[in-house]
Backbone as CSV, one residue per row, in Angstrom:
resi,resn,N_x,N_y,N_z,CA_x,CA_y,CA_z,C_x,C_y,C_z
1,MET,120.637,182.035,138.960,120.328,180.784,139.604,118.833,180.525,139.485
2,SER,118.470,179.343,139.044,117.043,178.990,138.823,116.436,178.361,140.091
3,SER,115.139,178.486,140.205,114.475,177.911,141.366,114.232,176.454,141.135
4,PRO,114.109,175.645,142.228,113.900,174.210,142.033,112.545,173.952,141.360
5,LYS,112.507,172.955,140.508,111.274,172.623,139.797,110.345,171.821,140.732
6,ARG,109.046,172.096,140.623,108.068,171.327,141.410,107.735,170.062,140.673
7,VAL,107.670,168.979,141.389,107.293,167.682,140.795,105.862,167.385,141.120
8,VAL,105.064,167.127,140.117,103.656,166.793,140.326,103.526,165.295,140.465
9,GLN,102.951,164.856,141.528,102.795,163.400,141.786,101.298,163.128,141.909
10,THR,100.906,162.061,141.240,99.486,161.629,141.294,99.405,160.356,142.081
11,CYS,98.377,160.307,142.926,98.177,159.097,143.769,96.681,158.742,143.676
12,VAL,96.406,157.498,143.392,95.021,157.010,143.330,94.730,156.182,144.557
13,LEU,93.696,156.573,145.283,93.248,155.811,146.448,91.869,155.272,146.177
14,LYS,91.704,153.997,146.318,90.391,153.363,146.140,89.877,153.016,147.535
15,VAL,88.845,153.741,147.952,88.309,153.621,149.286,86.799,153.354,149.207
16,HIS,86.335,152.312,149.898,84.906,152.027,149.943,84.267,152.922,150.957
17,THR,83.257,153.660,150.547,82.504,154.507,151.486,81.073,154.110,151.507
18,CYS,80.466,154.160,152.686,79.068,153.697,152.805,78.088,154.856,152.807
19,CYS,78.561,156.081,153.007,77.626,157.199,153.079,78.350,158.520,152.764
20,VAL,77.574,159.553,152.647,78.163,160.910,152.357,78.999,161.372,153.530
21,GLY,78.658,160.976,154.725,79.449,161.377,155.909,80.859,160.841,155.817
22,CYS,81.011,159.567,155.375,82.338,158.957,155.169,83.144,159.741,154.151
23,GLN,82.472,160.113,153.056,83.128,160.828,151.980,83.649,162.166,152.494
24,LYS,82.853,162.825,153.354,83.254,164.123,153.920,84.482,163.953,154.823
25,LYS,84.508,162.854,155.602,85.646,162.609,156.485,86.936,162.409,155.691
26,ILE,86.807,161.649,154.594,87.970,161.381,153.710,88.450,162.695,153.071
27,ARG,87.519,163.501,152.615,87.827,164.809,152.016,88.606,165.693,153.006
28,LYS,88.107,165.698,154.242,88.710,166.524,155.280,90.172,166.134,155.546
29,VAL,90.413,164.829,155.610,91.766,164.305,155.842,92.660,164.627,154.634
30,LEU,92.159,164.419,153.466,92.963,164.668,152.257,93.405,166.137,152.126
31,LEU,92.479,167.041,152.469,92.769,168.453,152.331,93.741,168.953,153.371
32,LYS,93.957,168.185,154.449,94.908,168.539,155.494,96.343,168.211,155.080
33,ILE,96.531,167.334,154.069,97.851,166.965,153.624,98.563,168.156,153.008
34,ASP,99.765,168.417,153.478,100.548,169.573,153.000,100.865,169.344,151.513
35,GLY,100.528,170.347,150.720,100.770,170.314,149.279,99.614,169.786,148.485
36,MET,98.583,169.281,149.122,97.415,168.761,148.414,96.652,169.942,147.828
37,SER,96.437,169.867,146.496,95.779,171.004,145.891,94.479,170.575,145.139
38,PHE,94.311,169.295,144.921,93.141,168.842,144.169,92.807,167.415,144.542
39,TYR,91.506,167.126,144.607,91.100,165.741,144.780,89.806,165.558,143.960
40,LEU,89.556,164.303,143.590,88.377,163.964,142.832,87.719,162.752,143.442
41,CYS,86.432,162.852,143.692,85.671,161.750,144.284,84.662,161.273,143.239
42,ILE,84.774,160.025,142.839,83.798,159.416,141.888,83.037,158.382,142.635
43,VAL,81.719,158.537,142.624,80.866,157.591,143.347,80.313,156.550,142.392
């Protein structure tokens, strides 16, 4: 019996941030999502 395959899903969020503090808050929330393993922030 084989194990279920993991499905990789990509989601792009475009969020306006005004400062580094906002970016840190967004990062904190994203990393709390179950299954989240990677995020990329482009300024």
